[in-house]
The first five atom37 places (N, CA, C, CB, O) and aatype in JSON, in Angstrom:
{
  "aatype": [12, 0, 9, 8, 7, 13, 18, 3, 7, 3, 1, 18, 9, 9, 8, 14, 13, 3, 16, 3, 14, 1, 16, 8, 14, 15, 11, 14, 16, 1, 7, 18, 1, 0, 5, 1, 14, 7, 7, 6, 14, 8, 2, 19, 10, 9, 7, 16, 14, 14, 3, 4, 3, 4, 6, 3, 13, 9, 18, 15, 1, 3, 7, 9, 16, 14, 19, 14, 4, 1, 8, 19, 10, 0, 19, 1, 11, 9, 10, 2, 6, 1, 7, 15, 11],
  "atom_mask": [
    [1, 1, 1, 1, 1],
    [1, 1, 1, 1, 1],
    [1, 1, 1, 1, 1],
    [1, 1, 1, 1, 1],
    [1, 1, 1, 0, 1],
    [1, 1, 1, 1, 1],
    [1, 1, 1, 1, 1],
    [1, 1, 1, 1, 1],
    [1, 1, 1, 0, 1],
    [1, 1, 1, 1, 1],
    [1, 1, 1, 1, 1],
    [1, 1, 1, 1, 1],
    [1, 1, 1, 1, 1],
    [1, 1, 1, 1, 1],
    [1, 1, 1, 1, 1],
    [1, 1, 1, 1, 1],
    [1, 1, 1, 1, 1],
    [1, 1, 1, 1, 1],
    [1, 1, 1, 1, 1],
    [1, 1, 1, 1, 1],
    [1, 1, 1, 1, 1],
    [1, 1, 1, 1, 1],
    [1, 1, 1, 1, 1],
    [1, 1, 1, 1, 1],
    [1, 1, 1, 1, 1],
    [1, 1, 1, 1, 1],
    [1, 1, 1, 1, 1],
    [1, 1, 1, 1, 1],
    [1, 1, 1, 1, 1],
    [1, 1, 1, 1, 1],
    [1, 1, 1, 0, 1],
    [1, 1, 1, 1, 1],
    [1, 1, 1, 1, 1],
    [1, 1, 1, 1, 1],
    [1, 1, 1, 1, 1],
    [1, 1, 1, 1, 1],
    [1, 1, 1, 1, 1],
    [1, 1, 1, 0, 1],
    [1, 1, 1, 0, 1],
    [1, 1, 1, 1, 1],
    [1, 1, 1, 1, 1],
    [1, 1, 1, 1, 1],
    [1, 1, 1, 1, 1],
    [1, 1, 1, 1, 1],
    [1, 1, 1, 1, 1],
    [1, 1, 1, 1, 1],
    [1, 1, 1, 0, 1],
    [1, 1, 1, 1, 1],
    [1, 1, 1, 1, 1],
    [1, 1, 1, 1, 1],
    [1, 1, 1, 1, 1],
    [1, 1, 1, 1, 1],
    [1, 1, 1, 1, 1],
    [1, 1, 1, 1, 1],
    [1, 1, 1, 1, 1],
    [1, 1, 1, 1, 1],
    [1, 1, 1, 1, 1],
    [1, 1, 1, 1, 1],
    [1, 1, 1, 1, 1],
    [1, 1, 1, 1, 1],
    [1, 1, 1, 1, 1],
    [1, 1, 1, 1, 1],
    [1, 1, 1, 0, 1],
    [1, 1, 1, 1, 1],
    [1, 1, 1, 1, 1],
    [1, 1, 1, 1, 1],
    [1, 1, 1, 1, 1],
    [1, 1, 1, 1, 1],
    [1, 1, 1, 1, 1],
    [1, 1, 1, 1, 1],
    [1, 1, 1, 1, 1],
    [1, 1, 1, 1, 1],
    [1, 1, 1, 1, 1],
    [1, 1, 1, 1, 1],
    [1, 1, 1, 1, 1],
    [1, 1, 1, 1, 1],
    [1, 1, 1, 1, 1],
    [1, 1, 1, 1, 1],
    [1, 1, 1, 1, 1],
    [1, 1, 1, 1, 1],
    [1, 1, 1, 1, 1],
    [1, 1, 1, 1, 1],
    [1, 1, 1, 0, 1],
    [1, 1, 1, 1, 1],
    [1, 1, 1, 1, 1]
  ],
  "atom_positions": [
    [[80.29, 12.5, 40.28], [80.41, 11.14, 40.26], [79.68, 10.81, 38.66], [79.62, 10.42, 41.71], [78.48, 11.04, 38.5]],
    [[80.52, 10.27, 37.54], [79.73, 9.73, 36.47], [79.24, 8.28, 36.83], [80.56, 9.74, 35.15], [79.62, 7.4, 37.6]],
    [[78.02, 8.45, 35.77], [77.43, 7.27, 36.11], [77.51, 6.58, 34.57], [75.85, 7.49, 36.85], [77.1, 7.46, 33.82]],
    [[77.8, 5.61, 33.92], [77.97, 4.92, 33.1], [77.27, 4.01, 32.57], [78.68, 4.63, 33.29], [77.16, 3.1, 33.4]],
    [[76.41, 3.63, 31.06], [75.42, 2.82, 31.02], [75.16, 2.98, 29.35], [0.0, 0.0, 0.0], [75.83, 3.7, 28.62]],
    [[74.02, 2.1, 28.94], [73.83, 1.57, 27.77], [72.32, 1.92, 27.29], [74.14, 0.1, 27.88], [71.49, 1.27, 27.93]],
    [[71.65, 2.96, 26.11], [70.52, 2.91, 25.86], [70.77, 2.66, 24.45], [69.75, 3.98, 26.3], [71.61, 3.3, 23.8]],
    [[69.9, 1.53, 23.87], [69.51, 1.32, 22.74], [70.92, 1.17, 21.73], [68.51, 2.44, 22.44], [70.95, 1.57, 20.57]],
    [[71.95, 0.55, 22.37], [73.29, 0.1, 21.59], [73.82, 1.02, 21.91], [0.0, 0.0, 0.0], [75.0, 0.67, 21.83]],
    [[73.81, 2.4, 22.37], [74.91, 3.44, 22.66], [75.44, 3.51, 24.16], [74.36, 4.87, 22.3], [74.74, 3.43, 25.17]],
    [[76.51, 3.64, 24.11], [76.86, 4.1, 25.43], [76.73, 5.41, 25.84], [78.02, 3.85, 25.65], [76.91, 6.44, 25.2]],
    [[76.35, 5.23, 27.07], [76.27, 6.81, 27.27], [77.0, 7.07, 29.1], [74.18, 7.39, 27.09], [76.79, 6.34, 30.06]],
    [[77.8, 8.25, 29.06], [78.33, 8.71, 30.23], [77.28, 9.77, 30.78], [79.77, 9.28, 29.99], [76.81, 10.57, 29.97]],
    [[76.81, 9.84, 32.36], [75.94, 11.14, 32.28], [76.66, 11.33, 33.93], [73.8, 10.97, 31.98], [76.93, 10.55, 34.84]],
    [[76.78, 12.88, 33.7], [77.31, 13.58, 35.05], [75.98, 14.23, 35.62], [78.61, 14.86, 34.77], [75.4, 15.01, 34.88]],
    [[75.46, 13.98, 36.86], [75.02, 14.92, 37.8], [74.91, 16.0, 38.03], [75.3, 14.86, 38.43], [75.86, 16.29, 38.77]],
    [[74.21, 17.0, 37.83], [74.54, 18.16, 38.29], [73.47, 19.05, 39.13], [74.99, 18.79, 37.2], [72.39, 18.46, 39.21]],
    [[73.46, 20.22, 39.73], [72.1, 20.98, 40.39], [71.95, 21.77, 39.44], [72.14, 21.8, 41.84], [72.83, 22.03, 38.62]],
    [[70.76, 22.27, 39.44], [69.92, 23.28, 38.79], [69.34, 24.3, 39.63], [68.88, 22.65, 38.13], [68.99, 23.94, 40.76]],
    [[69.14, 25.71, 39.24], [69.27, 26.57, 39.59], [67.42, 26.97, 40.08], [70.18, 27.25, 38.57], [66.6, 27.22, 39.19]],
    [[67.15, 26.96, 41.12], [65.39, 26.36, 41.47], [64.75, 28.01, 41.29], [65.02, 25.45, 43.67], [63.64, 28.31, 41.73]],
    [[65.53, 28.85, 40.67], [65.02, 30.29, 40.45], [64.88, 29.9, 39.03], [66.03, 31.71, 40.87], [63.69, 30.03, 38.77]],
    [[65.4, 29.57, 38.2], [65.46, 29.11, 36.44], [63.94, 27.83, 35.95], [67.5, 27.97, 36.14], [63.17, 27.66, 35.01]],
    [[64.22, 27.27, 37.2], [63.51, 25.85, 36.69], [62.56, 25.63, 38.2], [64.93, 24.26, 36.28], [62.64, 24.56, 38.8]],
    [[61.89, 26.49, 38.59], [60.89, 26.54, 39.81], [59.75, 25.06, 39.87], [59.87, 28.15, 39.58], [59.38, 24.55, 40.93]],
    [[59.37, 24.59, 38.53], [58.34, 23.7, 38.48], [59.11, 21.83, 38.04], [57.17, 24.49, 37.16], [58.63, 20.73, 37.79]],
    [[61.01, 22.62, 38.2], [61.61, 21.38, 37.63], [62.37, 20.76, 38.82], [62.59, 21.68, 36.33], [62.49, 21.41, 39.86]],
    [[62.97, 19.38, 38.69], [63.48, 18.57, 40.09], [64.88, 19.88, 40.23], [64.15, 16.29, 39.76], [65.02, 20.85, 39.49]],
    [[65.64, 19.54, 41.22], [66.76, 20.37, 41.74], [68.16, 19.61, 41.17], [66.69, 20.46, 43.51], [69.25, 19.97, 41.6]],
    [[68.03, 18.53, 40.17], [68.89, 17.56, 39.96], [68.52, 17.7, 38.33], [68.64, 16.09, 40.85], [67.41, 17.57, 37.82]],
    [[69.76, 17.99, 37.68], [69.96, 17.66, 36.71], [71.24, 16.54, 36.1], [0.0, 0.0, 0.0], [72.09, 15.98, 36.79]],
    [[71.07, 16.44, 34.6], [71.87, 15.3, 34.29], [72.6, 16.0, 32.56], [70.65, 13.59, 34.25], [72.13, 16.44, 31.51]],
    [[73.85, 15.75, 33.08], [74.45, 15.79, 31.2], [74.69, 14.36, 30.7], [76.25, 16.69, 30.91], [75.44, 13.56, 31.26]],
    [[74.0, 14.11, 29.62], [73.93, 13.27, 28.82], [74.75, 13.34, 28.14], [73.08, 13.16, 28.35], [74.91, 14.49, 27.72]],
    [[75.72, 12.31, 27.6], [76.76, 12.52, 26.26], [77.21, 10.83, 26.04], [78.48, 13.79, 26.7], [77.2, 10.04, 27.0]],
    [[77.59, 10.43, 24.67], [78.01, 9.93, 24.02], [79.23, 10.12, 23.66], [77.4, 9.91, 23.45], [79.65, 11.17, 23.17]],
    [[80.21, 8.61, 23.98], [81.37, 8.93, 23.87], [81.95, 9.84, 22.27], [81.95, 7.59, 24.17], [81.9, 9.38, 21.13]],
    [[82.32, 10.79, 22.55], [82.68, 11.86, 21.15], [81.63, 12.5, 20.53], [0.0, 0.0, 0.0], [81.8, 13.03, 19.43]],
    [[80.46, 12.53, 21.14], [79.04, 12.94, 20.88], [79.24, 14.41, 21.54], [0.0, 0.0, 0.0], [80.17, 14.94, 22.15]],
    [[78.2, 14.76, 21.22], [77.71, 16.1, 21.65], [76.56, 16.14, 23.33], [76.75, 16.64, 20.09], [75.44, 15.67, 23.5]],
    [[77.33, 16.79, 24.17], [76.62, 16.46, 26.01], [75.08, 17.45, 25.6], [78.02, 17.56, 27.99], [74.89, 18.51, 25.01]],
    [[74.49, 16.76, 26.06], [72.97, 17.16, 26.1], [72.7, 17.37, 27.54], [71.91, 15.99, 25.46], [73.22, 16.56, 28.32]],
    [[71.73, 18.66, 28.18], [71.76, 18.59, 29.28], [70.06, 18.26, 29.51], [72.49, 19.83, 29.85], [69.21, 18.67, 28.71]],
    [[69.76, 17.52, 30.63], [68.48, 16.81, 30.7], [67.83, 17.11, 32.31], [68.78, 15.05, 30.36], [68.42, 17.07, 33.39]],
    [[66.79, 17.35, 32.11], [66.22, 17.38, 33.38], [64.7, 16.42, 33.72], [66.0, 18.92, 33.57], [63.67, 16.65, 33.09]],
    [[64.77, 15.51, 34.63], [64.15, 14.36, 34.57], [62.95, 15.07, 35.45], [65.02, 12.97, 35.12], [63.18, 15.66, 36.51]],
    [[61.68, 14.93, 34.88], [60.94, 15.29, 35.89], [59.04, 15.1, 35.14], [0.0, 0.0, 0.0], [58.96, 14.03, 34.53]],
    [[58.15, 15.63, 35.13], [56.93, 15.79, 34.75], [56.59, 17.42, 34.69], [56.07, 14.95, 35.7], [56.35, 18.18, 35.64]],
    [[56.64, 17.74, 33.12], [57.21, 17.01, 32.21], [59.19, 16.88, 32.06], [56.47, 17.67, 30.96], [59.99, 17.61, 32.64]],
    [[59.44, 16.0, 31.35], [61.21, 16.5, 31.01], [61.43, 17.2, 29.94], [62.26, 15.34, 30.73], [60.68, 17.41, 28.98]],
    [[62.72, 17.65, 30.18], [63.45, 18.72, 29.53], [64.47, 18.28, 29.1], [63.75, 19.75, 30.22], [65.08, 17.4, 29.7]],
    [[64.95, 18.85, 27.83], [66.55, 18.33, 27.33], [66.75, 19.14, 26.24], [66.79, 16.63, 26.81], [65.97, 19.22, 25.29]],
    [[68.01, 19.88, 26.4], [68.48, 20.49, 25.5], [68.55, 20.12, 24.14], [69.38, 20.7, 25.85], [68.7, 21.09, 23.39]],
    [[68.48, 19.01, 23.58], [68.75, 18.97, 22.26], [67.89, 19.29, 21.17], [69.09, 17.93, 22.07], [66.7, 19.1, 21.37]],
    [[68.18, 19.67, 20.24], [67.27, 19.98, 18.6], [65.81, 19.05, 18.75], [68.4, 19.18, 16.83], [64.77, 19.59, 18.35]],
    [[65.75, 17.85, 19.26], [65.14, 17.15, 18.76], [63.8, 17.45, 19.75], [65.83, 15.86, 18.6], [62.62, 17.32, 19.43]],
    [[64.27, 17.82, 20.84], [63.37, 17.89, 21.83], [62.49, 19.57, 21.9], [64.29, 17.48, 23.2], [61.37, 19.96, 22.23]],
    [[63.81, 20.23, 21.36], [63.44, 21.49, 21.38], [62.26, 21.87, 20.5], [64.52, 22.21, 21.08], [61.25, 22.46, 20.86]],
    [[62.62, 21.34, 19.06], [61.69, 22.04, 17.77], [60.72, 20.64, 17.62], [62.79, 22.53, 15.96], [60.03, 20.77, 16.61]],
    [[60.52, 19.64, 18.16], [59.91, 18.5, 17.97], [59.16, 18.05, 19.06], [60.75, 17.63, 17.61], [58.17, 17.51, 18.57]],
    [[59.12, 17.99, 20.22], [58.07, 17.3, 21.22], [58.09, 18.26, 22.5], [58.54, 15.59, 21.67], [57.33, 18.03, 23.44]],
    [[58.59, 18.89, 22.51], [57.98, 19.79, 23.63], [57.09, 20.64, 23.62], [58.67, 20.43, 24.12], [57.04, 21.71, 23.02]],
    [[56.35, 20.13, 24.32], [54.87, 20.46, 24.37], [53.77, 20.18, 22.5], [0.0, 0.0, 0.0], [52.86, 20.88, 22.05]],
    [[54.36, 19.01, 21.96], [54.14, 18.48, 21.41], [53.69, 17.13, 21.51], [54.73, 18.75, 21.0], [52.52, 16.77, 21.61]],
    [[54.49, 16.56, 21.5], [54.08, 14.9, 21.71], [54.71, 14.54, 23.37], [55.08, 13.68, 20.24], [55.73, 15.08, 23.81]],
    [[54.1, 13.81, 23.94], [54.27, 13.31, 25.39], [55.85, 12.21, 24.96], [52.46, 12.25, 26.09], [56.67, 11.81, 25.78]],
    [[55.86, 12.04, 23.95], [57.35, 11.25, 23.7], [58.56, 11.91, 24.07], [57.63, 10.94, 22.22], [58.66, 12.98, 23.47]],
    [[59.74, 11.6, 25.02], [60.33, 12.07, 25.23], [61.57, 11.69, 24.25], [60.21, 12.05, 26.34], [61.63, 10.53, 23.83]],
    [[62.74, 12.83, 23.83], [63.7, 12.6, 23.17], [64.81, 11.13, 23.52], [64.25, 13.88, 23.26], [64.79, 10.72, 24.67]],
    [[65.47, 10.63, 22.78], [66.47, 9.64, 23.41], [67.39, 10.11, 24.32], [67.24, 9.02, 22.48], [68.02, 9.1, 24.64]],
    [[67.8, 10.93, 24.85], [68.27, 11.46, 25.91], [67.57, 11.5, 27.16], [68.56, 12.53, 25.62], [68.08, 10.94, 28.12]],
    [[66.56, 12.05, 27.27], [65.61, 11.71, 28.42], [65.38, 9.93, 28.67], [64.05, 12.5, 28.02], [65.31, 9.11, 29.58]],
    [[65.32, 10.01, 27.52], [64.99, 7.7, 27.44], [66.21, 7.13, 28.2], [65.2, 6.61, 25.24], [66.15, 6.51, 29.26]],
    [[67.22, 7.42, 27.56], [68.63, 6.89, 28.27], [68.95, 7.19, 29.67], [69.8, 7.45, 27.57], [69.54, 6.39, 30.4]],
    [[68.5, 8.47, 30.05], [68.7, 9.2, 31.39], [68.27, 8.19, 31.99], [68.01, 10.57, 31.77], [68.96, 7.26, 32.4]],
    [[66.94, 8.32, 32.1], [65.84, 7.58, 32.84], [66.07, 5.4, 33.24], [64.33, 7.99, 31.54], [65.94, 4.7, 34.24]],
    [[66.46, 5.14, 31.68], [67.06, 4.07, 31.77], [68.21, 3.84, 32.69], [67.33, 3.85, 30.7], [68.18, 3.04, 33.62]],
    [[69.22, 4.6, 32.37], [70.36, 4.24, 32.91], [70.24, 4.58, 34.34], [71.47, 4.84, 32.24], [70.89, 3.99, 35.2]],
    [[69.42, 5.55, 34.59], [69.14, 5.56, 36.52], [68.54, 4.72, 37.27], [68.36, 6.58, 37.07], [68.76, 4.63, 38.48]],
    [[67.34, 3.68, 36.37], [66.59, 3.04, 36.66], [67.53, 1.4, 36.77], [65.43, 3.35, 35.69], [67.25, 0.49, 37.56]],
    [[68.33, 1.39, 36.04], [69.23, 0.38, 36.14], [70.08, 0.57, 37.12], [69.87, 0.17, 35.07], [70.3, -0.52, 37.65]],
    [[70.92, 1.79, 37.84], [71.46, 1.84, 38.46], [70.6, 1.92, 39.95], [72.21, 2.61, 37.96], [71.22, 1.38, 40.86]],
    [[69.53, 2.39, 40.26], [68.71, 2.22, 40.82], [68.87, 3.9, 41.61], [0.0, 0.0, 0.0], [68.84, 4.09, 42.83]],
    [[68.97, 4.54, 40.96], [69.36, 6.02, 41.41], [68.37, 6.57, 41.03], [70.61, 6.75, 40.89], [67.53, 6.02, 40.31]],
    [[68.29, 8.16, 41.6], [67.1, 9.0, 41.35], [67.56, 10.33, 40.96], [66.17, 9.08, 42.56], [66.75, 11.22, 40.7]]
  ]
}
């Protein structure tokens, strides 16, 4: 089931998916594929710390700064507005 919402003026479509606990033992077992219409989809794991497969997160944020990328922020905001976990 797709979840629709807005972050920073952009519309996002979020699709939940199950993660493999063998691949992500310290991450949640639920991930989200976030995509703006016409944009590239990004896989986001919400946890502590969060994870995203976008270049911004991989090269500029992961282990460098606690400030997540826009995809993580978008998923968090949209899920919070929907009361989803």
